[in-house]
C-alpha positions as CSV (number, residue, x, y, z in Angstrom):
1,M,56.9,401.9,0.4
2,G,56.9,398.7,2.3
3,E,58.4,396.9,5.3
4,K,62.2,396.6,5.2
5,T,63.6,393.0,5.4
6,K,66.7,391.9,7.3
7,S,68.5,391.9,3.9
8,G,67.9,395.6,3.6
9,L,65.5,395.4,0.7
10,R,61.8,396.3,0.9
11,L,58.8,395.5,-1.2
12,D,57.2,398.5,-2.8
13,Y,53.6,397.6,-2.0
14,R,52.1,400.6,-3.8
15,Q,53.8,399.7,-7.1
16,T,53.1,396.0,-6.7
17,I,49.3,396.7,-6.1
18,L,49.3,398.9,-9.2
19,I,51.0,396.1,-11.2
20,G,48.3,393.8,-9.9
21,F,45.6,395.7,-11.7
22,G,46.7,394.0,-14.9
23,F,46.1,390.6,-13.3
24,M,42.8,391.8,-11.9
25,A,41.7,392.6,-15.5
26,S,42.5,389.0,-16.5
27,S,40.8,387.5,-13.4
28,I,37.5,389.3,-13.8
29,A,37.3,388.3,-17.5
30,W,37.9,384.6,-16.8
31,G,35.7,384.7,-13.7
32,I,32.8,385.7,-15.9
33,Y,33.8,383.8,-19.0
34,D,33.5,380.3,-17.4
35,P,30.0,380.4,-15.9
36,Y,28.3,382.8,-18.3
37,V,29.7,381.5,-21.6
38,T,28.7,378.0,-20.4
39,T,25.1,379.3,-19.8
40,I,24.9,380.9,-23.2
41,L,26.3,377.9,-25.0
42,D,23.8,375.6,-23.2
43,R,20.9,377.8,-24.5
44,L,22.3,378.1,-28.0
45,L,23.4,374.5,-28.6
46,G,20.4,373.0,-26.8
47,S,18.1,374.7,-29.3
48,S,20.1,373.7,-32.3
49,D,18.6,370.9,-34.5
50,T,22.0,370.2,-35.9
51,I,23.5,369.6,-32.5
52,V,20.6,367.4,-31.5
53,R,21.1,365.2,-34.6
54,W,24.9,365.0,-33.9
55,S,24.2,364.1,-30.3
56,A,21.8,361.3,-31.2
57,A,24.3,359.9,-33.8
58,L,27.3,360.1,-31.4
59,A,25.4,358.6,-28.4
60,E,24.2,355.7,-30.6
61,R,27.7,355.0,-32.0
62,F,29.7,355.7,-28.9
63,P,27.6,354.9,-25.8
64,I,30.7,355.3,-23.6
65,L,30.5,359.1,-24.2
66,V,27.1,359.1,-22.5
67,E,28.5,357.1,-19.6
68,F,31.5,359.5,-19.4
69,M,29.3,362.6,-19.3
70,E,27.1,361.0,-16.6
71,A,30.2,360.3,-14.6
72,Q,31.0,364.0,-14.7
73,G,27.5,364.8,-13.3
74,E,26.0,366.1,-16.5
75,E,22.3,365.6,-17.3
76,V,22.4,363.8,-20.6
77,A,19.0,362.1,-20.6
78,L,16.2,363.9,-22.5
79,A,12.7,364.1,-21.1
80,G,11.2,362.6,-24.3
81,G,13.8,359.8,-24.4
82,G,17.2,359.6,-25.8
83,F,20.4,361.5,-24.9
84,T,21.9,364.8,-25.6
85,L,25.7,365.4,-25.7
86,V,25.4,369.2,-25.5
87,P,27.4,369.1,-22.3
88,L,30.2,367.3,-24.1
89,F,30.3,370.0,-26.9
90,I,30.3,372.7,-24.2
91,G,33.1,371.0,-22.4
92,I,35.2,370.9,-25.6
93,I,34.6,374.6,-26.3
94,M,35.4,375.6,-22.8
95,T,38.9,374.0,-23.1
96,F,39.8,376.3,-25.9
97,D,41.2,378.9,-23.4
98,N,43.5,376.2,-21.9
99,V,44.6,374.9,-25.3
100,F,45.4,378.3,-26.6
101,G,47.2,379.1,-23.3
102,V,49.4,376.0,-23.8
103,I,50.2,376.8,-27.4
104,F,50.5,380.6,-27.5
105,Q,51.4,381.9,-24.0
106,P,55.0,380.6,-24.1
107,A,55.5,382.2,-27.5
108,F,54.2,385.6,-26.4
109,G,56.1,385.3,-23.1
110,K,59.3,384.8,-25.1
111,L,58.4,387.5,-27.5
112,S,58.0,390.0,-24.6
113,D,61.5,389.1,-23.4
114,R,62.8,390.5,-26.7
115,C,60.5,393.5,-26.9
116,H,62.2,396.9,-26.8
117,S,59.9,400.0,-26.6
118,R,59.6,403.2,-24.7
119,F,56.7,401.6,-22.8
120,G,58.9,398.7,-21.6
121,K,58.9,395.0,-22.4
122,R,55.5,393.9,-21.0
123,R,53.2,396.9,-21.1
124,P,52.9,397.0,-24.9
125,F,51.3,393.6,-24.8
126,I,48.9,394.6,-22.1
127,L,48.0,398.0,-23.7
128,L,47.3,396.2,-27.0
129,G,45.7,393.0,-25.8
130,A,43.4,394.1,-22.9
131,P,41.3,396.6,-24.8
132,I,40.9,394.2,-27.8
133,S,39.9,391.5,-25.3
134,A,37.4,393.8,-23.7
135,L,35.7,394.5,-27.0
136,L,35.6,390.8,-28.0
137,F,34.2,390.0,-24.6
138,I,31.3,392.4,-25.2
139,A,30.7,390.7,-28.5
140,I,30.3,387.2,-27.2
141,P,26.8,387.5,-25.7
142,Q,25.8,389.7,-28.6
143,A,26.6,386.9,-31.0
144,G,25.1,384.2,-28.7
145,L,22.0,385.8,-27.3
146,K,21.1,388.6,-29.6
147,M,22.1,387.1,-32.9
148,S,21.6,383.4,-31.8
149,S,24.4,382.5,-34.2
150,I,26.7,379.6,-33.3
151,P,29.3,380.5,-35.9
152,A,29.5,384.1,-34.9
153,M,29.8,383.2,-31.2
154,M,32.5,380.7,-32.0
155,V,34.5,383.3,-33.9
156,C,34.2,385.7,-30.9
157,I,35.2,383.0,-28.4
158,I,38.3,381.9,-30.5
159,L,39.5,385.5,-31.1
160,F,38.9,386.3,-27.4
161,V,40.9,383.4,-26.0
162,F,43.7,384.0,-28.5
163,V,44.0,387.7,-27.6
164,M,43.9,386.8,-23.9
165,S,46.8,384.4,-24.4
166,L,48.7,387.3,-26.1
167,W,49.0,389.4,-23.0
168,R,48.6,387.0,-20.0
169,A,52.2,385.9,-19.7
170,P,53.7,389.4,-20.2
171,C,51.2,390.7,-17.6
172,V,52.3,388.1,-15.0
173,A,55.9,388.7,-15.9
174,L,55.7,392.5,-15.1
175,M,55.8,392.0,-11.3
176,P,59.0,389.8,-11.3
177,D,60.6,392.3,-13.7
178,M,60.2,395.1,-11.2
179,T,60.7,393.1,-8.0
180,H,64.0,391.8,-6.6
181,P,64.1,388.0,-6.6
182,T,64.2,387.8,-2.8
183,L,60.9,389.6,-2.6
184,R,59.0,387.9,-5.4
185,S,57.1,385.5,-3.2
186,Q,55.7,388.5,-1.2
187,G,55.0,390.3,-4.5
188,N,53.2,387.3,-5.9
189,A,51.0,387.3,-2.8
190,I,49.9,390.8,-3.5
191,I,49.3,389.9,-7.1
192,N,47.1,387.0,-6.1
193,L,45.1,389.3,-3.7
194,T,44.4,391.7,-6.6
195,G,43.4,388.8,-8.8
196,G,41.1,387.6,-6.0
197,I,39.4,391.0,-6.0
198,G,38.8,390.6,-9.7
199,G,37.4,387.1,-9.1
200,L,35.1,388.5,-6.4
201,L,33.9,391.2,-8.7
202,A,33.1,388.5,-11.3
203,L,31.1,386.5,-8.7
204,Q,29.0,389.6,-7.8
205,A,28.7,391.0,-11.3
206,G,25.3,389.3,-12.0
207,T,23.9,390.5,-8.7
208,I,25.1,394.0,-9.2
209,I,23.7,394.3,-12.7
210,C,20.3,392.8,-11.7
211,A,20.1,395.2,-8.8
212,V,20.9,398.2,-11.0
213,F,18.4,397.3,-13.7
214,S,15.8,395.7,-11.5
215,L,16.1,392.3,-13.3
216,N,15.6,388.7,-12.2
217,K,18.4,386.2,-12.8
218,E,16.0,383.4,-13.5
219,T,13.6,385.1,-16.0
220,D,15.7,387.9,-17.5
221,A,18.9,386.2,-18.4
222,E,19.0,387.4,-22.0
223,Q,18.7,391.0,-20.7
224,Y,21.2,391.1,-17.9
225,I,23.9,388.7,-19.2
226,P,25.2,391.2,-21.9
227,Y,25.4,393.9,-19.2
228,V,27.6,391.5,-17.1
229,F,30.1,391.3,-20.0
230,I,30.0,395.1,-20.5
231,F,30.6,395.6,-16.7
232,A,33.7,393.3,-16.9
233,A,34.9,395.0,-20.0
234,I,34.7,398.4,-18.3
235,V,36.7,397.1,-15.3
236,M,39.3,395.7,-17.7
237,M,39.7,399.0,-19.4
238,I,40.0,400.8,-16.0
239,C,42.6,398.3,-14.9
240,T,44.5,398.8,-18.2
241,A,44.5,402.6,-17.7
242,V,45.9,402.1,-14.2
243,V,48.8,400.0,-15.6
244,F,49.4,402.5,-18.4
245,F,49.4,405.7,-16.3
246,F,50.8,404.5,-12.9
247,V,53.1,401.6,-13.5
248,P,56.5,403.1,-14.5
249,E,58.0,400.2,-16.4
250,P,61.4,401.4,-17.6
251,D,62.1,402.1,-21.3
252,S,63.5,398.8,-22.5
253,R,65.2,400.1,-25.6
254,L,69.0,400.1,-25.4
255,K,70.2,403.7,-25.2
256,V,72.5,404.9,-27.9
257,Q,75.3,406.9,-26.2
258,A,77.4,408.0,-29.1
259,E,76.8,411.7,-29.9
260,G,77.8,411.0,-33.5
261,N,74.7,408.8,-34.0
262,I,72.5,411.6,-32.7
263,A,74.1,414.1,-35.0
264,A,73.7,411.7,-37.9
265,G,70.0,411.9,-37.6
266,K,67.1,409.6,-36.9
267,A,67.9,407.0,-39.5
268,A,71.3,406.4,-37.9
269,I,69.7,406.1,-34.5
270,R,67.1,403.6,-35.7
271,L,69.9,401.6,-37.3
272,A,72.0,401.6,-34.1
273,E,69.0,400.5,-32.1
274,K,68.2,397.7,-34.5
275,E,71.8,396.4,-34.3
276,A,71.6,396.7,-30.5
277,A,68.4,394.7,-30.4
278,K,69.9,392.0,-32.6
279,A,72.9,391.8,-30.3
280,E,70.5,391.5,-27.3
281,K,68.6,388.8,-29.1
282,A,71.8,386.9,-29.8
283,R,72.9,387.3,-26.2
284,L,69.6,385.8,-24.9
285,K,70.0,382.8,-27.1
286,E,73.4,382.2,-25.6
287,I,72.0,382.2,-22.1
288,K,71.3,378.5,-21.6
289,L,70.4,376.5,-18.6
290,T,72.9,374.1,-17.1
291,K,72.0,370.4,-17.1
292,A,71.1,370.6,-13.4
293,E,68.9,373.6,-14.0
294,R,67.1,371.9,-16.9
295,K,66.5,368.9,-14.6
296,S,65.1,371.2,-11.9
297,L,62.9,373.0,-14.5
298,I,61.4,369.7,-15.8
299,F,60.6,368.3,-12.4
300,M,59.2,371.7,-11.3
301,L,56.9,371.8,-14.3
302,A,55.9,368.1,-13.6
303,C,55.1,369.2,-10.0
304,L,52.9,372.0,-11.3
305,F,51.1,369.7,-13.6
306,F,50.1,367.2,-10.9
307,L,49.5,369.9,-8.4
308,F,47.0,371.6,-10.6
309,C,45.4,368.3,-11.6
310,G,44.5,367.8,-8.0
311,A,43.5,371.4,-7.2
312,N,41.4,371.7,-10.4
313,A,39.6,368.5,-9.7
314,I,38.5,369.8,-6.3
315,Q,37.1,373.0,-7.8
316,T,35.4,371.2,-10.7
317,F,33.9,368.2,-9.0
318,F,33.4,369.2,-5.3
319,A,29.7,370.1,-5.8
320,L,29.0,366.6,-7.2
321,F,31.0,365.0,-4.4
322,A,29.0,367.1,-1.9
323,A,25.6,366.1,-3.5
324,E,26.4,362.3,-3.6
325,I,28.5,361.7,-0.5
326,L,27.5,364.5,1.8
327,H,23.9,364.9,0.6
328,K,24.3,368.7,0.3
329,E,22.4,370.9,-2.1
330,V,24.2,373.0,-4.6
331,A,23.9,376.2,-2.5
332,E,25.4,374.4,0.5
333,A,28.2,373.0,-1.6
334,T,28.9,376.5,-2.9
335,A,29.0,377.8,0.7
336,M,31.5,375.1,1.6
337,M,33.7,376.0,-1.3
338,T,33.5,379.6,-0.1
339,L,35.4,378.5,2.9
340,F,38.1,377.3,0.6
341,G,38.2,380.7,-1.2
342,I,38.3,382.7,2.1
343,A,41.1,380.5,3.5
344,T,42.9,381.0,0.2
345,A,42.6,384.8,0.4
346,L,43.7,384.9,4.0
347,G,46.7,382.8,3.3
348,A,48.1,385.0,0.6
349,L,50.3,387.4,2.7
350,P,51.4,384.7,5.2
351,A,52.4,382.5,2.3
352,G,54.6,385.2,0.8
353,W,56.2,385.8,4.3
354,L,56.8,382.0,4.7
355,G,58.4,381.9,1.3
356,K,60.8,384.6,2.3
357,K,61.6,383.1,5.8
358,L,61.6,379.3,5.1
359,G,62.5,379.3,1.4
360,R,60.1,378.7,-1.5
361,K,60.7,374.9,-1.8
362,K,60.1,374.3,1.9
363,T,57.0,376.4,1.9
364,I,55.6,374.5,-1.1
365,L,56.4,371.2,0.5
366,L,54.7,372.3,3.7
367,G,51.6,373.3,1.7
368,L,51.5,370.0,-0.2
369,S,51.9,368.1,3.1
370,L,49.0,370.0,4.7
371,F,46.8,369.3,1.6
372,M,47.5,365.6,1.8
373,A,47.2,365.3,5.6
374,A,43.8,367.0,5.6
375,F,42.4,364.7,2.8
376,V,43.9,361.5,4.2
377,A,42.5,362.3,7.7
378,Y,39.0,362.6,6.2
379,L,39.4,359.2,4.4
380,I,40.6,357.4,7.5
381,V,38.0,358.9,9.9
382,N,35.2,358.5,7.4
383,K,36.1,354.9,6.7
384,A,36.4,354.1,10.5
385,T,33.3,355.9,11.7
386,G,31.4,357.1,8.7
387,Q,31.3,360.6,10.4
388,G,33.8,362.5,8.3
389,L,31.7,365.6,7.5
390,S,33.4,367.9,10.0
391,L,36.8,366.9,8.5
392,V,35.6,368.0,5.1
393,Y,35.4,371.5,6.4
394,V,38.8,371.2,8.0
395,A,40.2,369.8,4.7
396,L,38.7,372.8,2.8
397,I,40.1,375.4,5.2
398,L,43.5,373.8,5.4
399,G,43.5,373.1,1.7
400,G,42.7,376.8,0.9
401,F,45.5,378.0,3.1
402,A,47.9,375.3,1.7
403,N,46.8,376.2,-1.8
404,M,48.1,379.8,-1.4
405,M,51.3,378.6,0.2
406,I,51.9,376.7,-3.0
407,T,50.6,379.1,-5.5
408,V,52.4,382.2,-4.2
409,N,55.8,380.5,-4.3
410,T,55.7,378.3,-7.4
411,L,55.9,381.0,-10.0
412,P,58.8,382.8,-8.4
413,L,60.6,379.5,-8.1
414,V,60.2,378.8,-11.8
415,L,61.3,382.3,-12.8
416,E,64.4,382.1,-10.6
417,I,65.5,379.0,-12.5
418,G,65.2,380.9,-15.8
419,G,66.9,384.1,-14.6
420,L,66.0,387.8,-15.0
421,Q,66.5,387.9,-18.8
422,K,63.9,385.2,-19.5
423,V,61.1,386.0,-17.1
424,G,58.5,386.2,-20.0
425,T,59.7,382.9,-21.4
426,F,59.5,381.0,-18.1
427,T,56.2,382.6,-17.2
428,G,54.9,380.9,-20.5
429,Y,56.4,377.6,-19.4
430,Y,54.6,377.9,-16.0
431,Y,51.2,378.4,-17.7
432,T,51.9,375.6,-20.2
433,A,52.2,373.2,-17.2
434,T,49.1,374.6,-15.4
435,F,46.9,374.9,-18.4
436,S,47.8,371.4,-19.5
437,A,46.7,370.1,-16.2
438,Q,43.4,371.9,-16.5
439,I,42.8,370.2,-19.8
440,A,43.8,366.8,-18.6
441,T,42.2,366.5,-15.1
442,P,38.5,366.6,-16.1
443,I,39.2,363.7,-18.5
444,A,41.5,361.8,-16.0
445,Y,39.1,362.1,-13.1
446,G,36.1,361.4,-15.3
447,V,37.7,358.0,-16.1
448,V,38.4,357.4,-12.4
449,R,34.8,358.2,-11.6
450,M,33.6,355.8,-14.3
451,I,35.7,353.0,-12.8
452,S,35.0,353.7,-9.1
453,Q,31.3,354.6,-9.6
454,T,31.5,357.1,-6.7
455,Y,32.6,360.6,-6.2
456,A,34.2,359.5,-2.9
457,S,37.2,358.7,-5.2
458,L,37.8,362.5,-5.4
459,F,39.4,362.3,-2.0
460,V,41.7,359.6,-3.3
461,Y,42.5,361.1,-6.7
462,C,43.5,364.5,-5.3
463,P,46.0,363.3,-2.6
464,V,47.6,360.9,-5.1
465,C,48.1,363.9,-7.5
466,F,49.6,365.9,-4.6
467,A,51.9,363.1,-3.6
468,V,53.2,362.8,-7.1
469,A,53.7,366.6,-7.2
470,L,55.6,366.4,-3.9
471,L,57.9,363.7,-5.2
472,A,58.6,365.8,-8.3
473,L,59.4,368.8,-6.1
474,L,61.9,366.8,-4.1
475,M,64.0,366.5,-7.2
476,V,64.1,370.3,-7.7
477,R,67.5,371.7,-6.7
478,H,67.2,375.3,-8.0
479,G,64.8,378.2,-7.7
480,E,65.6,379.8,-4.4
481,A,66.5,383.5,-4.4
482,E,70.2,384.0,-4.5
483,K,71.9,385.9,-1.8
484,I,72.9,389.4,-2.7
485,P,76.6,390.4,-2.6
486,D,77.4,393.1,0.0
487,E,78.5,395.6,-2.6
488,V,75.3,395.2,-4.6
489,M,73.3,395.5,-1.3
490,E,75.0,398.7,-0.5
491,E,74.2,400.1,-4.0
492,L,70.5,399.0,-3.7
493,T,70.0,400.5,-0.3
494,A,72.1,403.6,-0.7
495,N,69.0,405.8,-1.3
496,D,66.8,404.3,1.3
């Protein structure tokens, strides 16, 4: 079941891992979506005469767009002269998932709070959304590569990101629903590990498919890419089946106790349940945050925004930084970022443990401090000696560990502010802040790069973002797990 804490509660590791399969399904989808949809769009848009004409017209009228794309490391110069803004169009399309997340995830998270069914509050969204997402995922390369249709592919992409936004917040809210507040940091660590497995499967999907079908990544892209999407869809369906059959989310319908209602027949029961659901909805509306809690929530969301601005900038622009400043090839830069990923994975369980022992806020503050210290140390040493390469490795390793110290504890902290009745709603708020950052930071750092004319500014931009996040976090006064009264503890541990 799990290791018992001093408080007498224990984390049910088996149940938490099974819940994590829902997050794994989401992770493999997004892990494949970003690189492969970009590749398909590049082929499709690059061969479109309409896009070429639009590119020429925009580049001539707004030359700053060309400069901006070059600052982001995009190849916009054509071999025969002129410019192409295909990377700009791809960038816009690839923000759809974040935009949809900002708009729809809070709404569906709130809707799941008010859902009453025999499958629970969250599972109906997963059981409906994940299979539809899997089918739409398979359709994306069919529209882009087989049909070579931009409109058809855009329809598939828009529907896919919409349906994904339907079930992501409920999926993430499932673990907090079934985990005591004092154990949510540890539970979130397990969820992040299962998500990491999904991300690893996404990274290796192309290699697996090419090995199975004896294909070459360079020459047989149109053949193997559709199978990569099918592979991801199959994994998503398996993960959904695990959640359906093995995650025992309680029936969230309010039970009707009166025997008279049962005797009156099904119509009376449905009417009673409807009235009970209305009463529950009204009760949820009455549960409002205090002024101090609202202040903590606002500052916590601001902390998340700037935190993800810094972290996303590293993941997006590090390869360009490595090429210009460190003189590393793409493969070497990827290997360096692998260190970041490994440190992140290894830090998951310790981060949950630290959140339990030190408190969530202190653990996040420690993670932010480690992040900034590693990056600032590189800046100082590199400026003084010009030999800061070894400290880049240190910064990536410490940064990966610090990243998990932060990530594992931020969501439980946000959920604790909202309370048990609004887990879905506050999960939506969490993703609104993080997705907004992922929309804003490529633009914000692109401007910084244009002004500074060097990717060395990445190691200034990120610590500044983390420093602002730290200042915002210092203003947060709520979000730690509340102590459990002795009588409640006795009831919880009576059957241990």
